[in-house]
C-alpha positions in Angstrom: 8.0 -8.8 3.9 7.9 -8.5 7.4 8.7 -11.4 9.8 6.7 -10.5 12.1 4.8 -12.7 14.5 1.3 -11.6 14.3 -1.2 -12.5 17.3 -4.6 -14.4 16.2 -6.9 -12.6 13.8 -9.8 -13.2 16.7 -7.8 -11.1 19.2 -7.9 -7.6 19.4 -3.9 -7.6 19.1 -4.5 -9.5 15.9 -7.2 -7.1 14.6 -5.0 -4.0 15.0 -2.0 -5.2 13.6 -4.0 -6.0 10.6 -5.4 -2.6 10.4 -9.1 -3.9 10.5 -11.9 -1.6 11.5 -13.4 -4.0 14.0 -10.1 -3.7 15.8 -10.0 0.0 15.8 -13.5 -0.1 17.0 -12.9 -2.7 19.8 -10.1 -0.6 21.2 -12.5 2.0 22.4 -14.1 -0.1 24.6 -11.3 -2.2 25.3 -9.3 -1.8 28.7 -6.1 -2.6 27.1 -7.3 -0.8 23.8 -4.5 1.9 24.7 -1.6 -0.2 25.2 -2.5 -2.4 21.8 -2.9 1.2 20.0 0.7 2.4 21.4 1.9 -0.9 20.6 0.8 -0.9 17.0 2.3 3.0 16.2 5.7 1.8 17.7 6.1 -1.7 16.1 5.2 -1.4 13.0 3.2 -4.5 11.9 2.8 -3.9 8.4 3.5 -6.9 6.2 4.3 -4.9 3.1 5.7 -1.5 4.2 5.4 -0.2 0.7 2.0 -0.9 -0.2 -0.2 -0.8 3.1 -1.4 2.3 5.2 -1.6 2.5 8.9 -0.6 6.1 9.6 -4.3 7.7 9.2 -5.5 4.2 10.5 -3.6 4.6 14.1 -3.8 8.6 14.2 -7.6 8.2 14.4 -7.5 5.4 16.8 -5.1 7.8 19.1 -7.6 11.0 18.2 -10.8 9.0 19.0 -9.9 7.6 22.6 -8.0 11.0 23.4 -4.9 9.3 24.1 -1.9 10.9 25.7 1.3 11.0 23.8 3.6 11.0 26.6 3.9 7.3 25.7 4.8 7.4 22.0 7.6 10.2 22.5 9.2 8.1 25.1 9.4 4.9 23.6 10.3 7.2 20.4 13.3 8.7 22.5 14.1 5.5 24.0 14.4 3.2 20.7 18.2 3.1 19.6 17.8 0.9 16.9 20.5 2.1 13.8 17.1 1.6 11.3 15.0 4.8 10.8 12.5 2.1 9.4 11.7 1.1 12.8 10.2 5.1 13.9 9.0 6.1 10.5 5.3 4.8 11.4 5.5 6.5 15.0 6.7 9.8 13.3 3.9 9.9 10.7 1.4 9.1 12.7 2.4 12.0 15.0 2.8 14.1 11.7 -0.7 13.4 10.9 -2.5 14.0 14.6 -2.4 18.0 14.0 -4.6 17.9 11.0 -7.4 16.2 13.3 -7.0 19.0 15.8 -4.1 17.7 18.2 -1.7 20.0 18.5 0.0 18.4 21.3 1.6 16.2 19.1 3.4 19.2 17.2 5.8 19.8 20.5 6.7 15.9 20.7 7.8 16.0 16.7 9.7 19.3 17.4 11.9 17.9 20.1 12.1 14.5 17.8 13.2 16.7 14.6 16.0 17.9 16.7 17.0 15.6 19.3 15.6 12.5 18.1 18.2 9.6 16.8 16.7 9.4 13.9 15.8 13.0 13.3 15.8 13.0 9.5 12.7 10.7 9.4 11.0 13.1 11.2 11.7 16.0 8.6 10.5 13.3 6.1 7.3 12.6 7.8 6.8 16.7 7.8 7.7 17.1 4.3 5.5 14.0 3.3 2.1 15.0 5.3 2.2 18.3 4.7 2.5 19.2 8.4 5.3 21.6 8.1 3.2 24.2 6.8 1.2 24.0 10.0 2.5 27.5 11.9 3.2 25.9 14.8 5.3 23.1 13.3 6.8 25.9 10.8 8.4 28.6 12.9 11.6 28.3 14.2 12.2 24.9 13.6 14.6 24.9 10.6 17.0 27.5 12.8 16.4 24.5 15.5 17.6 21.8 13.6 20.5 23.5 11.5 21.8 24.9 14.8 22.2 21.4 16.3 23.7 19.5 12.8 27.2 20.1 11.3 27.3 20.7 7.5 28.4 17.1 6.8 25.4 15.7 8.9 23.1 18.3 7.3 24.2 17.4 3.9 23.9 14.0 4.4 20.2 14.4 5.8 18.9 17.0 2.8 17.6 14.8 0.4 17.3 16.7 -2.3 14.9 19.8 -3.3 11.9 18.5 -1.3 10.2 20.1 1.7 10.9 21.0 4.4 14.5 21.7 3.2 13.2 23.5 0.0 11.6 26.2 2.3 14.3 26.3 4.8 17.0 26.9 2.2 15.1 30.6 1.9 15.9 31.3 5.6 19.2 29.0 6.3 22.3 29.8 4.6 23.6 26.3 5.3 20.5 24.4 3.8 20.6 27.0 0.5 24.8 26.4 0.1 23.8 22.4 0.0 21.2 22.5 -2.4 23.2 25.1 -4.6 25.2 22.0 -4.1 23.2 19.5 -5.9 21.9 21.7 -8.2 25.4 22.7 -9.5 26.7 18.8 -9.7 26.9 17.8 -13.3 24.2 15.7 -14.7 26.3 12.0 -15.5 25.5 11.0 -19.4 23.4 8.0 -19.4 25.0 4.4 -19.7 22.7 3.7 -22.3 20.5 5.2 -25.2 17.3 6.3 -24.1 14.5 4.0 -24.8 11.4 5.0 -26.4 8.0 4.9 -24.5 6.9 2.5 -27.4 7.9 0.3 -29.7 4.9 0.3 -32.0 7.0 1.0 -35.2 9.1 -2.1 -34.6 8.7 -5.4 -36.8 8.0 -8.2 -35.2 11.4 -9.4 -35.9 13.0 -6.6 -34.0 10.7 -7.3 -31.2 11.7 -11.0 -31.0 15.6 -9.6 -31.2 15.0 -6.7 -28.6 13.5 -9.9 -26.2 16.0 -12.0 -26.8 18.9 -9.4 -26.0 20.0 -7.6 -22.9 17.2 -8.0 -19.9 15.4 -4.7 -18.6 13.3 -2.1 -19.8 13.6 -2.6 -23.8 12.5 -6.5 -23.0 9.7 -5.3 -21.2 8.5 -2.8 -23.7 8.9 -5.5 -26.4 6.8 -8.3 -24.7 4.1 -5.7 -24.3 4.1 -4.8 -27.6 4.2 -8.0 -28.9 1.4 -8.7 -26.6 -0.7 -5.6 -27.5 -0.7 -7.0 -31.1 -2.3 -10.2 -30.1 0.8 -12.4 -31.3 0.4 -16.1 -29.5 4.4 -16.1 -29.9 3.9 -14.6 -26.4 2.7 -17.7 -24.8 6.1 -19.7 -25.9 7.9 -16.6 -24.2 6.3 -16.9 -20.9 7.3 -20.6 -20.8 11.1 -19.5 -21.7 12.6 -20.0 -18.4 15.9 -18.1 -19.9 14.4 -14.6 -20.0 13.5 -15.0 -16.4 15.4 -12.9 -13.8 16.8 -14.2 -10.4 13.5 -14.4 -8.6 12.0 -16.8 -11.7 10.3 -14.2 -13.4 10.2 -12.4 -16.8 9.5 -8.2 -16.3 6.5 -7.5 -18.9 5.1 -11.2 -19.5 2.1 -10.8 -17.3 0.8 -7.5 -18.9 1.7 -9.0 -22.4 -0.5 -12.2 -21.8 -3.0 -10.1 -20.3 -3.2 -8.1 -24.3 -4.1 -11.5 -25.7 -7.5 -11.7 -23.8 -9.0 -15.2 -24.0 -6.4 -16.1 -26.3 -4.2 -17.1 -23.5 -6.9 -19.2 -21.8 -6.4 -23.0 -23.4 -2.2 -22.6 -22.8 -3.0 -21.0 -19.5 -5.3 -24.3 -18.2 -2.1 -26.5 -19.4 0.2 -24.2 -16.9 -2.0 -24.8 -14.5 -2.2 -28.3 -14.7 2.0 -28.4 -14.7 4.6 -28.0 -12.0 6.2 -24.4 -13.0 5.2 -22.2 -10.1 5.9 -19.1 -12.7 3.7 -20.5 -14.7 0.9 -21.1 -12.1 1.1 -17.9 -10.8 0.5 -16.3 -14.5 -2.2 -19.3 -15.1 -4.3 -17.6 -12.3 -3.5 -14.1 -13.6 -5.5 -15.1 -16.7 -7.8 -17.6 -15.7 -9.4 -14.7 -13.0 -9.2 -12.4 -15.8 -10.8 -13.7 -18.5 -11.3 -17.8 -17.6 -14.6 -19.6 -17.7 -16.7 -21.1 -15.0 -15.4 -24.5 -15.0 -11.9 -22.6 -14.0 -13.5 -21.7 -10.8 -12.3 -24.7 -8.7 -8.7 -24.0 -10.0 -8.8 -20.2 -8.8 -10.2 -21.5 -5.5 -7.6 -24.2 -4.8 -5.6 -21.4 -5.8 -6.8 -18.9 -3.0 -6.7 -21.1 -0.5 -3.0 -22.9 -1.3 -1.8 -19.1 -1.5 -3.4 -18.5 1.7 -2.0 -21.6 3.7 1.2 -20.5 2.3 1.0 -16.7 3.6 1.8 -15.9 -0.1 -0.7 -13.2 0.2 -0.3 -11.1 -2.9 -1.1 -14.3 -4.5 -4.4 -14.5 -3.1 -5.5 -11.1 -4.6 -6.1 -12.0 -8.5 -7.7 -15.3 -7.2 -10.0 -13.4 -5.3 -11.3 -11.3 -7.8 -11.5 -14.2 -10.5 -13.8 -16.1 -7.9 -15.8 -12.7 -7.6 -16.0 -12.6 -11.4 -17.4 -15.8 -12.0 -19.9 -15.8 -9.0 -18.6 -18.9 -7.4 -20.6 -19.0 -4.6 -18.7 -22.0 -3.3 -15.6 -20.2 -2.5 -17.3 -17.8 0.4 -15.9 -19.4 3.4 -12.2 -19.4 1.8 -12.8 -15.9 0.9 -14.1 -14.7 4.6 -11.2 -16.7 6.4 -8.5 -15.2 3.8 -10.3 -11.7 4.3 -10.2 -12.2 8.4 -6.4 -13.8 8.6 -4.5 -11.7 5.8 -1.7 -10.1 7.5 -1.5 -8.0 4.1 -4.4 -5.6 4.5 -4.1 -4.8 0.8 -5.3 -7.6 0.2 -9.0 -6.9 1.7 -10.0 -5.1 -1.3 -9.6 -7.8 -3.4 -11.2 -10.1 -1.2 -14.0 -7.6 -0.6 -14.7 -7.7 -4.8 -14.7 -11.6 -4.6 -17.2 -11.5 -1.8 -19.4 -9.0 -3.6 -19.7 -11.4 -6.8 -19.9 -14.7 -4.2 -21.9 -13.6 -1.7 -23.2 -9.8 -1.6 -25.2 -10.3 1.6 -21.8 -11.5 3.2 -19.7 -8.5 1.6 -22.3 -6.1 2.4 -22.0 -7.6 6.5 -18.7 -6.7 6.1 -18.9 -3.3 4.4 -20.1 -1.6 8.1 -16.3 -2.8 9.7 -14.6 -1.5 6.3 -15.6 1.9 6.8 -12.7 1.9 9.8 -10.3 0.0 7.4 -6.6 1.3 7.4 -6.8 0.9 3.5 -8.2 3.8 1.8 -9.6 1.3 -1.2 -11.4 -0.9 1.7 -12.7 2.4 2.7 -14.2 3.4 -0.4 -15.4 -0.2 -1.5 -17.3 -0.2 2.0 -19.1 3.3 1.4 -20.2 2.4 -1.8 -22.3 -0.4 -0.4 -22.8 0.3 3.4 -26.5 -0.2 4.4 -28.6 2.8 5.6 -28.3 3.4 9.6 -27.7 6.1 11.9 -24.4 4.9 12.8 -23.6 4.4 8.9 -24.8 8.1 8.0 -22.8 9.2 10.7 -19.4 7.7 10.0 -19.9 8.6 6.3 -20.3 12.2 7.2 -16.9 11.9 9.2 -15.3 10.3 5.9 -16.5 12.7 3.6 -14.7 15.7 6.2 -12.2 13.6 7.4 -8.5 15.4 6.3 -7.2 12.0 6.3 -9.3 10.3 4.2 -9.1 12.3 1.1 -9.4 8.9 -1.6 -12.8 8.1 0.4 -14.2 11.5 0.2 -16.1 11.2 -2.7 -17.5 7.7 -2.1 -18.7 8.5 1.1 -20.6 11.9 -0.3 -21.9 9.8 -3.2 -23.6 7.3 -0.7 -24.8 9.9 1.3 -26.6 11.4 -1.9 -27.9 8.4 -2.1 -29.3 7.9 1.2 -31.1 11.5 0.8 -32.6 10.6 -2.3 -34.0 7.0 -1.5 
């Protein structure tokens, strides 16, 4: 997770770093808005790069504010760090801009793909976004890249039969040879026998033997099958520290416990009162999903404790559980987490929590949520946003936004609801 230094959540810099819709809107009117958007493009502020979205959020800001790209290009070209991840976000933003009509991003992308320090990352961005299909991007760039690189450098960059490499192979013999070399490599035999997708046919004794054996997929699948059968032995296995990995977790145990449903509630309450942090986390998950209203104070404590510790992933199940139980007393804590979390993905669970605890407060955030960096938040906001001219205009934008395919249907449904009201 990122150790990035985040600005305060009430500041424009802090809101842009967190990918909040309020930051995107404020930036359009602020005197320093352009500088801060550029800063977020170049300095990736995602707390978790694997789960959080920023590329389309920042591309929209550049497009709305009609920001020139010279600043982005100069910083990219001047960056001399060894880690390509440090420029990946900027390259992904540039690769999305042509879909918004910003064709001036094309020459910037092409120049970096040919001459940039981390040119393979530029090609990955073109392939991942589909921008390599744009004629202005596609024409001649493969020949330019190949002309500037030797065989060894190209071979190190080619990542299997993916775009744009597979298309370039039709016209670039060097790329074709590299891909043919990949295809000709013998497939190494598996070290272990294949593991079936299901252990439904095994006896309980056989499942127990696999759980007690080597760690990995067999143990995980056996645990899940035991949970699916409703076997309460899973509760004892959750307490068995010898099954845990170096991170203190038993892969598959949470899914197994989920199958038990309310059967696990009693033991979860015992874990909630103990000192084992692994069992505490499992207890939060169980009580959030199937606990009763009396478990609300524990979930609220779990939420506030996780937020204070910066354990933002742990706020998500607690937030959802508080919403399910409609714990109105948790409203202030949920609002605090929503505004302060640096894990943008957590806002979707917090929005769910607020919908249960304080629907009016959640609706108040829905207008901002239409401009959030996370598609899940945008979808949830689209479903409840109030009927105003501004909201209708934004929903029409989302319905037609090439960067928001996940949100298009939700925006369309809400517009249909408004039309029929």
